[in-house]
N, C-alpha and C positions, 0 to 999 in steps of 0.2 A: 504494500500500500504506500503510494508516494506521499500521502499527507496523513496527519494524525486522525484518529477516530473522532476526537472532539471537533476538529475543524471540519471533518466530513459531515458530521451531524449538523453543524452550523450552516454549511453550504446548502444542505437539503432544506433546512428551515428557511433559508434565504431565497429558495426557488420561486416563491410567490412574488417577491420583490423584483427578481430578475424578469419574470414573465410580465409583470406590470410595466416595467421600463420598455420592454419590446412592444407590448400592446400600445403604449402611449405613442411610440415612434410610428407605428403602423397607422394608428388613427390620425395622427397629425399629417401624415403623407396623404391619406385618403380624403380627409375632410378639411384640412387646414388646422394649424395649431390653435387658432382663435375659436374653433368649434369643438375643442377638446377641453373639458372642464376638470382640471386637476385639483383635487381637494386632499392630496396626500402629503403636503409639505410639512417639514419638520421645523420650520422657522417662519416668523412673521414676514410677509412679503411687503415690508416697508423699508425705506431707505434709512441709513444711519442718520442720527440727528446732526444738525449743522455744527454743534459743538465738537463732535467727534472729528468731522472733516477739518474744522479750524485747528484743532489741537494737532492733528496729523501734519497739516501744512506747516504749522509753526515749528514743529520738531524737525521736519525735513528741510525747512528753509535755513535753519541754523543748527545743523547736527552737532551734538556734543562729541568730543573725542571718545572713541570706544563704544559708540552707540550700538554696534552690531556684534560686540564681543560677549563672551561668557561673563556671567556674574555668579555669585554663590547660588547653589542649587535651589534655595528657597525663594530666590528672586531679589529684586532691588529693595534695599532697605526703605527708601522713601516711598516706594509704591506700597509695600507691605504696611508701612505706618499709616498711609492714607486709608487703606482698607480697614485696618484695625480701628482707626478713629471713626470711620463710618459705622462699623459694627457696634462700637461702644455707644454711639449716639442712638442707634436703632434699638438695641436690646437692653441697654442699661447695664450691661456686664463690662467688666474692666479689661477689655481686650487690649493687647499690645502687639507690636510686630512679631514678638516671639511666638504667638499662636497662629500666625498667618503664613501660608505658602502660596505663591503664585503658580498656576498650573496651565497645562495645555488643554484648556477647555474643561467643561464639567465632566466629560467622559474620562479624561485623564485623571481628574481629581478623584472620581469614584473608584477607579482602578487602584490608584495610590492608596486610598483609605482602606480598601479591602485587603490589599497586600500587606499593609502595615500591621494589621491587627489579627488577621485570620491565620489559623493553623490548618493543615490539611484535614479534611473530613469534618471540620466544624461547620455549623449550620448558619445560613443567612436567611432571615425571614423577609419575604417580599409580599407586600399588600397588593393584591389584584384589584383593579387593573394596574399594571406596572410598565415601566419603560421597556421598550422592545429588547434592548441589549442587556438588561440587568442580569438575566440568568447566565448569559455568556460571561459577564464580568465575574460572577461567582465561580464558575467552573475554571475561568482563567487562573484562579489562585487556589485551586484544589478544594473549594468549598462545596457544600451541598445546599441547594435552594429548597426552602420550605415555603409553600404558597399559602397565604391566608386569603380565602375567598371574600368577596365583597357582599354587602347587603344591597337592597334595591336602590339605595341612594349613593352607592359606591363608597360608603364608609366602612372601615374594617369591622368585622364581627369580633368583638372583644372576647367572647367566650371561646371562639375558635382560636384566637391568638393565644389565650391562656393555655389551651390544650397543646398548641404548637411549640410553646417554650419548653426547652429541655436543657439538661446540663451541657449539651453540645452547642446551644445557641450562643453565637458570638456577636452577630451583627443583625440589626433590623434597619432596612432601608425605607425611609419615608420620602414621598414626593408630593409636596403640597405647596402651591397649586399643581395639579396633577396632569401629566401626560399619560393616558389619552383622554381622561374624562373631564378635565378642567375643574374638578371639585377641590374645595379647600377645607382642610380639617379644622374644625372649630376649636377654640381654647379648651372647651370641655372634653372633647375627644382626645386632644393631645395630653391633657392632664391625666385622663384615665389610662392612656397608653403608658405614659411615664410612670405612674404609680404602680401599674401592673408589672412593668419590667423591673422596677426597683424591688418590689416584693419577691418576685420569682428569682431574681439574681441573688438576693440575700439568702433565700432558702437554699439555692444551689451552691452558694459560696463561690460564685463566678462573677465576671465582669462582662456585661453586655453593652455594646456600643450602638448608638443610633447614628447612621449616616443620613443626613437630611439633604436631599437634592432640592435646593432652592432655586433652580435655574429659572423658574417662571414667576418668582414671587413679585416681581415688579409689574407683571401682567395680572393685576388684581383689581376686581371691579367692586369690591365691598366698600361700605361707608366707614367701617372701623378698621384699624390697622391690621394687616395680615399677621396672624400670630406666628411666633417663633417657638419651635420645640425646645430651643436653647433655654427658654425661660422656665421650663418645667423639668428638664432632665440634664444633669451635669455632664454625663459621659457622651456628649454629642459632638460629632464632626460634621460641619456644614460645608456645602459645596455651592459656589456661586458661578454664574456664567455671564460674562460681558458679551460673549458671542450671541446669546439670546437677547439680552436686554438692550443692546445697542444695535441689533440687527447686523452683526458682523460674523455670522457663523463660521465662515471659512478661515477666519483669522485665528481661531482656536486659542482663546484667552479666557481664563477663569481663575478661581482661587479656592483653596480649602482652608478651614480654620477649626481648631479644637477649642471647645469651651474653656475659658480660664478657670471654671469651677471643677473641671476634671482633675481628679487627684494625681493622675499620671500624665498630665498634659505635656510636660517636657519630654518624657519618654516617647509618647505618641508622635509628637512633632519630629523627633529624631527619626522615627520609623517612616513618617511621611516623606521626609527629605531623602532618606535612603531609597525609598520606593520610587521617588521622582527620577532619581538618577538611574537606578538599575532596571527600571522598566523601559529606559531608552528615551524618556522625555528630556532628561538632563536639566533643562530649565524652561520656564514659559518663554514665549517669543519676546525678545528684548524690545523691539519696536512697539509692540502692543502694550507692554508693561508701562512704557513711557507715556503712551497715549492715554490709557485709562486712569493714570495716577490722579489727574485733575478732573475726572468725570464721575467721582463717587456720588451716588444719590441721584444721578441724572435719570429721569423717567423716560421710557419709550413712549411712542404715540399710542397710548392705550385707548384714547377717545375713539379713534377710527375702528379699532378692534372691537370695542364695546358695541358700536353701531352695527357692525357686521354680525356680531354674536346675536344681538337682538333680532336682526333681520332674518338670519337663517334659522334660528330656533323657532321663531313664531311661524315662519312659513312651513317648516317641517311638521310642527304640531298641527297646523291647519290641514296639512295634506294627509294626516293620519298616523304619522310616526310618533313613537314614544321616546322621550329623552329627558335627562335631568339637566336643567339649565346650568351652564358652567358659571362658577364664581371667579375663575381666573384662567390663566394660560390662553391658548387660542385654539383649543380642540373641543370637539363635541362627540361624545360617544352615544350612538343612536341604536335603539333596539332594532334588530333585523326582523322582518316578518317571518323568517324561517330560521331554525337553529343553525343550519349550515351556512354560516356567515360568509365563507369563501365563495359559495355558490351564488349568494345574493350579490356580493361584490362583483362577481363576474357578470351578473345580469346588468348591474349598473354600468359596467365597462362597455357593454353592448350598446348602450345609449350615450356613450362618450362621457360618462361621469366616473372619475377615478377616485376611489376611496381605499381604505385599508381595513381588512377584517379584524374584528376584535380579538380573535384567537391569537393574533400576534402579540397581544398585550395581556394575555391571561383572561380575556373576556369573550369567550365563545358566545355566539348568538347576537353580537353587536357589530357595528362597523364605525370607523372613526373618520370624522371630517375635520380638516384643518381650514378654519374659516377666515383667517387673517390674510386673505388674498384679495385680488381685485374684485370690486363689487360686480363687475360684468361677468366674472367667472361664477360667482354665487347665483346671480340671476339666471345665467345660462344653464346652470346645473339643475334648476328646479323642475323644468318639464321632464327631464330624464328621471329624476328622483320620484316624481309622481307616477310616471309611466311604469317604472320597475315595481313600485309598490302595488300598483293596480293588478299585477299578475298574480298577487297572493291575497285575495279577498279574505277578510276575517270570517 
């Protein structure tokens, strides 16, 4: 076998995505790309804010010596200090640069965090629906994924979580606002999760870490502040993504930080820095570290995304679909009229509407829409969505 069994299984799982890319190309040739309604995007289709462009231009206009050279693996001190100050202001916790590491995007940060704390065959709990690659990140580092199913409103079932916790549990990954459902865990849910983990880990005599994927927290539509699990659980590693919040996904820039309340924070940071190097990231991109330094707290264009969320959600419900209205991110998880979600997604593709099956995210029987795209794409997709649903009368 020329490739590993784990990679072979991953390629098989990716087969649907490969077919989707081929179908999209064929449909675009046949009907024109403007008549193919692609709702599969992983990022908001908005341009970076002008502050980003201005900062980039200023840096390149007068580049400082050594701009493109290596720095310490954790990242530039001044950039990490800026991130720490932002986190301190947002959470009320006493963050310093010592708790912050700049990373090659959120994906790099999650892999670093898992590698830093996980031993082979220890367990990582994933709340369904979860990020498409989370399971692969766990197996990358010899872990075992344990899936906690969701309730009707996509909130974790705490009774199932309690049963899933074992002496082998080492990590729980939380993603709120969530990809693919766009739900946001309330402070009450986060408190219950935190208290349960503390109780069970004390009973086991173990340490359980939460990795909080906060990539979409600035895409939040609530009227109260988006809650932080950091404020309820001390052994938390958070992950942030400028790639998402500044609409620069291909630039691969993010950060990870350990709660200053974690008893072993210095040891964990050492593990994160080691993982950053040995996983081959070495350090986060130097140019982007310089750019984002002065952009802490900058909000993306969530107003337009909120308008598009309201538009597509209301139209889908009017058409007869069932969905939970997202509170954040830019994704909508919609109930398929048939349990075979890949079959229904294929039906949508026949009418030139491209979506992703929920089974990719641990949510069989659903399909995912990414709605922060062009308004004309959302409007153009509606007739196809209605036509496909009509094939399966209730």
